[in-house]
C-alpha positions in Angstrom: 35.1 35.4 -10.0 35.1 33.2 -6.8 37.1 30.2 -6.6 35.6 26.8 -6.1 38.3 26.3 -3.6 37.6 29.4 -1.6 33.8 28.7 -1.0 33.1 28.2 2.8 32.5 24.6 3.2 33.7 21.3 4.5 37.4 20.5 3.7 36.1 17.6 1.6 32.9 18.9 0.3 34.2 18.5 -3.2 33.8 15.0 -3.2 30.4 14.5 -2.3 26.8 15.7 -4.4 25.0 16.5 -1.2 25.9 18.2 2.1 26.0 16.6 5.5 22.7 16.3 7.3 22.8 18.6 10.5 21.8 15.2 12.7 24.9 13.9 11.0 26.8 17.2 11.9 26.0 16.9 15.7 26.5 13.4 15.7 30.1 13.3 14.2 31.2 16.6 15.5 33.6 17.0 18.6 34.4 20.4 18.8 32.6 21.0 21.6 34.5 18.7 23.9 37.6 18.7 22.2 38.2 22.8 22.0 40.4 21.9 25.2 42.9 20.9 23.0 43.2 24.4 21.2 46.3 25.5 23.1 48.3 22.5 22.4 47.0 22.3 18.9 48.4 25.8 17.9 51.9 24.7 19.7 51.9 21.4 17.3 51.1 23.7 14.5 53.4 26.4 15.1 56.3 23.5 15.5 54.9 22.1 12.6 55.2 25.3 10.5 58.7 26.3 11.5 59.8 23.0 10.6 58.5 23.2 7.2 60.0 26.4 6.8 63.4 25.3 7.9 63.1 22.6 5.3 62.1 24.8 2.4 58.3 23.4 2.2 56.8 26.9 2.9 58.4 30.2 2.5 59.5 32.0 5.5 57.0 34.7 4.9 54.3 32.1 5.0 55.6 31.1 8.7 55.9 34.5 9.9 52.0 35.1 9.0 51.4 31.8 10.4 53.2 32.9 13.8 51.4 36.3 13.5 47.8 34.7 12.7 48.2 32.2 15.5 49.1 34.6 18.1 46.1 36.4 17.8 44.0 32.9 18.1 45.6 31.9 21.1 44.3 35.3 22.4 40.9 35.3 21.4 40.4 31.7 22.8 42.5 32.7 25.9 39.8 35.8 26.2 36.9 33.8 25.2 36.2 35.5 22.1 37.0 32.6 19.8 33.5 31.8 18.1 33.4 27.5 17.8 31.6 26.4 14.8 29.7 23.2 14.8 29.9 23.1 11.1 33.7 23.0 11.4 33.5 19.9 13.2 36.4 19.6 15.5 39.0 22.0 17.1 41.6 21.4 14.3 39.5 22.9 11.5 37.7 25.5 13.4 41.5 27.1 14.2 42.7 26.3 10.6 39.9 28.1 9.3 40.2 31.1 11.7 43.9 31.1 11.0 42.9 31.3 6.9 40.3 34.1 7.6 43.0 35.9 9.3 45.9 35.6 6.8 44.8 33.9 3.8 46.8 31.6 1.2 49.4 31.5 4.3 46.9 29.5 6.6 46.5 27.0 3.9 49.5 25.7 3.5 50.1 24.8 7.2 48.5 21.5 6.5 51.2 20.5 4.3 52.9 17.3 5.0 50.3 16.4 8.0 46.9 15.0 8.7 44.5 15.7 11.3 44.9 11.6 12.1 48.5 12.6 13.1 47.8 16.0 14.3 44.9 14.7 16.9 47.4 12.1 17.9 50.0 14.9 18.8 47.7 17.1 20.5 46.6 14.2 23.0 50.2 13.3 23.8 51.1 17.0 24.5 47.9 17.7 26.5 48.3 14.7 28.5 51.8 14.9 29.1 51.0 18.3 31.0 48.3 16.7 32.9 50.5 13.6 34.2 52.9 16.3 35.2 50.2 18.1 37.2 48.6 15.0 38.7 52.2 13.9 39.8 52.7 17.2 41.7 48.7 16.7 43.1 50.0 13.0 44.2 53.1 14.7 46.4 50.8 17.0 48.0 48.4 14.4 49.1 51.4 12.4 50.3 53.0 15.1 52.0 50.0 15.9 54.1 49.5 12.3 54.7 53.4 11.9 55.9 53.0 15.3 58.2 50.1 13.7 59.8 51.7 10.2 60.4 54.4 12.0 61.8 52.3 13.8 64.5 50.8 10.2 65.2 54.2 7.8 65.1 52.9 6.6 68.5 49.5 7.1 68.5 48.1 3.5 68.9 45.0 2.1 66.8 44.0 -1.4 65.8 44.8 -3.2 62.8 42.5 -5.2 61.0 42.4 -8.4 58.8 38.5 -9.3 57.7 37.7 -5.9 59.4 38.4 -7.5 62.8 40.7 -6.6 65.4 44.0 -8.3 64.5 47.1 -6.6 65.9 47.9 -3.4 67.2 49.6 -0.7 64.9 50.1 2.8 65.1 48.1 5.2 63.4 51.3 6.9 61.6 52.2 3.6 60.6 48.4 3.0 58.9 48.8 6.4 57.0 51.9 5.5 55.5 50.5 2.8 53.9 48.7 5.1 52.0 51.9 7.4 51.3 53.1 3.8 49.6 50.1 3.5 47.5 50.3 6.9 46.2 53.7 6.9 45.8 53.6 3.6 43.5 51.0 5.7 41.6 53.1 8.4 40.9 55.9 5.8 39.8 53.5 4.4 37.2 52.4 7.8 36.0 56.1 8.7 35.5 56.6 5.6 33.9 53.7 6.1 31.6 54.9 9.7 30.7 57.8 8.1 28.5 55.4 6.2 26.2 53.2 9.0 25.8 56.2 11.9 25.3 56.7 10.4 21.6 55.7 12.6 18.5 53.2 11.2 16.1 53.5 14.0 13.7 55.1 13.1 10.4 53.1 10.0 10.1 50.5 12.0 8.2 47.0 10.1 7.6 48.9 6.7 7.8 51.9 6.2 5.5 54.0 9.1 6.1 54.3 12.0 3.6 56.4 12.6 0.5 57.7 15.8 1.7 61.1 16.3 3.1 60.0 16.9 6.9 62.6 16.4 9.7 60.2 14.7 12.9 63.1 15.0 15.2 63.2 18.9 14.9 59.4 18.8 15.7 60.0 16.7 18.6 62.9 18.6 19.8 60.8 21.7 19.4 57.8 20.5 21.3 59.9 18.4 24.0 59.3 15.0 22.9 61.7 12.5 24.2 61.5 10.9 20.2 59.0 10.1 17.5 56.6 7.2 16.9 58.7 4.6 15.0 55.8 3.3 12.5 53.4 5.7 10.8 50.4 3.0 10.9 50.7 2.8 14.8 51.5 6.4 15.5 48.1 7.3 14.1 46.0 4.5 15.2 46.7 3.4 18.8 45.6 5.0 21.9 47.3 2.3 24.1 49.2 5.5 26.0 45.6 7.0 27.0 44.8 3.5 28.0 47.9 3.1 30.1 47.3 6.4 31.6 43.5 5.5 32.5 44.5 2.3 33.7 47.1 4.2 36.3 44.5 6.6 37.0 41.9 4.1 37.9 44.5 2.7 40.5 44.8 6.1 41.9 41.0 6.3 42.4 41.1 2.8 43.8 43.5 3.7 46.5 41.9 7.0 47.0 38.3 4.6 47.3 40.2 2.6 50.3 41.0 5.2 52.0 37.8 6.8 51.5 36.0 4.0 52.9 38.2 3.9 56.0 37.4 7.6 56.5 34.0 7.0 56.3 34.0 4.1 59.1 36.6 6.2 61.3 34.1 9.3 61.3 31.2 7.1 62.4 30.1 7.7 66.2 30.2 3.9 66.3 33.9 3.9 65.8 34.6 7.7 66.2 38.6 7.7 65.6 38.6 11.0 63.5 36.8 14.0 62.6 36.6 15.6 59.3 36.5 19.4 58.9 33.2 20.9 58.6 33.5 22.1 54.8 34.1 18.7 53.8 31.0 17.3 55.0 26.9 17.8 54.5 23.9 18.0 56.6 20.9 16.0 56.4 17.6 17.4 54.8 15.5 15.9 57.5 17.9 14.9 60.6 19.5 18.0 62.0 22.5 15.9 63.8 23.6 14.2 61.1 27.1 14.9 59.6 27.9 13.0 56.6 31.2 12.7 54.7 30.0 13.2 51.5 33.5 13.9 49.8 34.9 10.4 50.8 31.5 8.9 49.7 31.7 10.6 46.4 35.1 9.7 45.8 34.0 6.0 46.3 31.9 6.7 43.5 34.0 8.1 41.3 36.6 5.7 41.3 34.1 3.4 39.6 33.3 5.9 37.3 37.3 6.2 36.2 37.4 2.4 36.2 34.5 2.6 33.6 36.3 4.8 31.7 39.2 2.5 31.2 37.1 -0.4 30.5 35.4 1.8 27.9 38.7 2.9 26.3 39.7 -1.0 26.2 36.4 -1.8 24.2 37.2 1.3 21.8 40.5 -0.2 21.2 40.4 -3.8 20.8 38.1 -4.1 17.1 40.1 -1.4 15.3 42.1 -2.5 12.2 45.0 -0.6 11.4 45.0 2.3 10.5 43.1 5.2 12.0 39.3 5.1 12.4 36.7 7.3 13.4 36.0 5.3 16.7 39.1 7.2 18.1 37.2 10.2 18.4 35.4 8.4 21.4 38.6 8.5 23.2 38.9 12.3 24.4 35.9 12.1 26.3 36.3 9.7 29.0 40.4 10.8 29.1 39.2 14.3 29.6 36.7 13.3 32.7 39.3 10.8 33.9 41.7 13.6 34.4 39.3 16.1 35.8 38.3 13.4 38.1 41.7 12.4 39.6 42.8 16.4 39.6 39.7 17.4 41.3 39.8 14.3 44.1 43.8 14.5 44.8 43.1 18.3 45.6 40.6 17.9 48.1 41.9 14.9 49.5 45.0 16.9 50.2 43.3 19.6 51.9 41.0 17.4 53.8 43.5 14.6 55.1 45.9 17.7 56.3 42.8 19.0 58.8 42.0 15.2 60.1 41.5 15.2 63.8 42.7 12.7 65.5 40.8 10.8 68.6 43.5 8.8 70.1 41.6 7.5 73.4 39.2 6.2 71.1 41.8 4.4 68.9 43.7 3.0 72.4 40.0 1.7 73.6 39.6 -0.1 70.3 42.6 -1.4 70.3 42.5 -3.2 73.6 39.6 -4.8 72.6 39.7 -8.4 70.4 42.8 -9.6 72.1 44.9 -7.6 70.0 48.2 -8.9 71.9 47.3 -12.3 71.4 50.2 -13.0 68.8 52.8 -11.4 71.1 52.0 -14.0 73.9 52.5 -16.8 71.3 55.5 -15.1 70.0 56.8 -14.7 73.8 56.5 -18.5 74.5 58.2 -19.3 71.3 61.1 -17.0 72.2 61.3 -19.5 75.3 61.9 -22.6 73.3 58.1 -23.4 72.5 57.0 -24.7 69.0 54.8 -21.9 67.2 52.0 -24.2 66.5 52.0 -25.1 70.1 52.3 -21.9 71.5 49.3 -20.9 69.4 47.1 -23.7 70.7 47.9 -22.6 74.4 47.1 -19.1 73.6 44.0 -19.7 71.6 43.1 -21.6 75.0 43.9 -18.7 77.0 41.6 -16.8 75.0 38.7 -18.8 74.9 38.8 -18.5 78.6 39.0 -14.7 78.2 36.0 -14.8 76.4 34.0 -16.8 78.6 35.2 -14.5 81.6 34.4 -11.6 79.8 37.9 -10.2 80.3 41.2 -9.5 78.4 44.4 -11.5 78.0 46.1 -8.3 80.1 43.6 -8.7 82.9 44.7 -12.3 84.0 47.1 -12.1 86.4 50.7 -14.3 86.5 49.2 -17.0 88.5 45.8 -16.8 86.8 47.4 -17.7 83.6 50.1 -20.5 85.0 46.7 -22.0 86.6 45.0 -22.0 83.0 48.0 -23.2 80.8 49.9 -25.6 83.1 51.7 -27.0 80.1 53.4 -23.9 79.5 53.4 -22.7 83.2 57.3 -22.9 83.6 57.8 -20.4 80.5 55.7 -17.7 81.8 57.7 -15.5 83.6 57.2 -12.0 85.5 58.1 -10.3 82.5 55.2 -11.6 80.6 52.5 -8.9 81.4 55.1 -6.5 79.4 54.2 -8.5 76.4 50.5 -8.0 76.8 50.6 -4.3 76.8 49.6 -2.2 73.5 52.7 -0.3 73.6 55.0 -3.2 74.1 53.4 -5.0 71.0 53.7 -2.0 68.9 57.5 -1.6 69.9 58.3 -5.0 69.5 57.8 -4.5 65.8 61.2 -2.9 65.6 62.3 -3.6 61.9 61.9 -1.8 58.5 58.5 -1.9 57.3 57.2 -2.4 61.0 54.7 -0.3 63.4 57.4 0.5 66.3 57.0 4.0 66.6 60.9 4.6 66.1 60.4 2.8 62.5 57.5 5.1 61.9 59.5 8.1 62.6 62.4 6.7 60.3 59.8 5.9 57.4 58.4 9.4 57.7 61.9 10.8 57.0 62.5 8.4 54.3 59.1 9.4 52.6 59.9 13.0 53.0 63.2 12.3 51.5 61.7 10.7 48.8 59.4 13.6 47.9 62.3 16.3 47.8 64.2 14.0 45.5 61.4 13.8 42.9 60.9 17.5 43.4 64.6 18.4 43.0 
């Protein structure tokens, strides 16, 4: 006779008087997106089973059967042969059902001392930990590409902007290293976030822990966790580690988006500072001359998508009482999509950045416009004893004159400068012209963090050393 406990049904079917409707099955199922957790679910289950056997909670024969069955299931999943069933709701029940079909009663003993609540929290942390490591590596690849490009253009002069108006000359290498700094902080945030991700929830069971004599620290060691979640209620119910990761991911994409905005501007023929390799651009269906920077444009859009996922996860968590609630099933799709978006974006941006063609003449020509060395003239006067506010006013007057004449400060002769600025004429020496050149301007910012070519080269060396230290 078939036992009532061996019928194929939902794990909780004995509690209910009618089956779940097909609509509710589809609405509550997560298997077709959380199946990407399958391999970490198997890893977590094996560590749990090994601990149960070590503690004498299940027999070593059961452990051997579980290990053999899980090896077969892992192979089926990796080969794409595993049959995922909607009726079994999620990745955990699908794997457990297959295990039981393969090894019988030993498979049913696997779930001793745990719940799907601590199981899924463990799976997400295991999976996210690996993805954080991958993203940190991809950030290193992008930083390396930008550093190499910066090294090539440590002395290439371009306009620096504030308010998108020409402000002061900088070097293109210095400009690129600003993004290296941003992406370095992004990697730092992820490494810090990983510390809070890498804590084991397993053993919290449904919410209160378990009465079995489990060894949570042994499971943590087996799975490479730094420690355990200290409170069972918190362990199963909070997703702040996922929110923190998504916040860090949103910052990564914000920095990518800022870089993308500049690439879009720079590739425009109206500016023409750079060119991108054709494989990162598309044409127009109607205008045969077009070369559209679709990759940077799409990255700008995807930045908003990831920021939206962050808001979604915050709203998901904000109204939940302790402990676990079904709401948390909604954490996976935004988290998965965030990871996929960041991974794809960083991979393509590293390759695209390495292939940027720099149009140095166009950059230099633009830097010569807009009176970009005006501050240098003011600094020149200050170094000869004039108060900065007075120097600022004198140079502003000189700029006004140049605007009226349609020329640049560097076009005024020394005699013309003295004639137009009689109040400061005694301070204007024969060397003033040197301070009005683009090269003189960038070279004068010769301090750590400055745009002088020597400082850019030093910053390149420091950035490469930092990457090497991280890799080591």
